[in-house]
C-alpha positions in Angstrom: -32.3 -2.2 11.9 -34.1 -4.9 13.8 -35.2 -6.5 10.7 -31.6 -6.9 9.5 -30.6 -8.5 12.8 -33.5 -11.1 12.6 -31.6 -12.1 9.4 -28.0 -12.5 10.9 -26.6 -15.0 8.3 -25.2 -13.2 5.2 -23.4 -14.2 2.0 -20.2 -12.4 1.2 -18.4 -12.4 -2.1 -15.3 -14.7 -2.0 -14.5 -14.7 -5.6 -16.2 -14.9 -8.8 -19.1 -17.4 -8.6 -18.6 -18.2 -4.8 -19.9 -16.6 -1.6 -19.1 -17.4 1.9 -21.4 -17.7 4.7 -20.8 -14.9 7.3 -22.7 -14.6 10.6 -23.4 -10.9 11.6 -23.0 -10.2 15.3 -23.6 -6.5 15.3 -24.1 -4.0 12.9 -24.3 -0.1 12.4 -26.1 1.7 9.4 -22.6 1.5 7.8 -20.9 -1.5 8.9 -21.3 -5.3 9.9 -19.3 -7.2 12.4 -19.1 -11.0 12.9 -17.3 -14.0 11.5 -17.1 -16.9 8.9 -18.4 -20.1 10.8 -17.2 -22.4 8.0 -13.2 -21.4 8.4 -11.1 -23.7 10.1 -9.8 -21.2 12.6 -12.5 -18.4 13.6 -10.3 -15.4 14.6 -11.5 -12.3 16.3 -14.6 -10.7 14.6 -14.0 -8.9 11.5 -15.7 -5.7 10.1 -17.1 -4.8 6.5 -19.2 -2.2 4.9 -22.9 -3.2 4.7 -22.2 -3.0 0.8 -20.3 -6.2 1.0 -23.2 -8.1 2.0 -24.5 -10.1 -1.1 -27.7 -11.3 0.6 -29.1 -12.1 4.3 -30.9 -15.1 5.7 -32.5 -16.2 8.8 -30.6 -19.1 9.3 -27.2 -20.7 8.2 -29.2 -23.6 6.5 -31.0 -21.0 4.3 -27.7 -19.0 3.3 -25.9 -22.3 2.5 -28.9 -23.4 0.3 -29.0 -20.2 -1.6 -25.3 -20.4 -2.2 -25.5 -23.9 -3.5 -28.3 -22.9 -5.7 -26.4 -19.6 -7.0 -23.5 -21.9 -7.9 -25.7 -24.1 -10.0 -27.0 -21.0 -11.7 -23.6 -19.9 -12.2 -22.5 -23.2 -13.9 -25.3 -22.9 -16.3 -23.3 -20.0 -18.1 -19.9 -21.8 -18.1 -20.1 -22.8 -21.9 -20.9 -19.3 -22.9 -18.2 -17.8 -20.9 -15.6 -20.4 -22.7 -17.1 -19.5 -26.1 -16.8 -15.9 -25.3 -13.4 -16.1 -24.1 -12.3 -18.0 -27.4 -13.7 -15.3 -29.4 -12.2 -12.7 -27.3 -8.6 -14.4 -27.6 -9.2 -14.9 -31.6 -10.2 -11.1 -31.8 -7.0 -10.2 -29.9 -4.8 -12.5 -32.0 -6.3 -10.6 -35.3 -5.7 -7.3 -33.8 -2.2 -8.2 -32.9 -1.4 -9.6 -36.4 -3.0 -6.6 -38.0 -0.9 -4.2 -36.0 2.3 -6.0 -36.8 1.3 -6.3 -40.3 0.7 -2.4 -40.5 4.2 -1.9 -38.7 5.9 -4.3 -41.4 4.3 -2.5 -44.3 5.6 0.9 -43.2 8.9 -0.6 -42.5 9.0 -2.0 -46.1 8.2 1.5 -47.6 4.4 1.0 -47.4 
């Protein structure tokens, strides 16, 4: 466990493509306790499962640099995601039209 406390800065998933820097103050085999230093109001420490940690770092600067690099990597895939979403919408529209056509055909004695 000492290795983990030597890397007390973690990235925690915030939403798709973004992670928040989290400072781990204490931990057990199952959970971590700490705070988000970048939030306007730092309230009481919060607890999470150790599974919530995306990655650990020795310094806040290292965690922030990793986060920024990961955002750039995420953005490289934006166009592919937009293309896939367009194809999905088109496929869903074709499915809906086929379903409605089938219902109408049956309603007209088909």
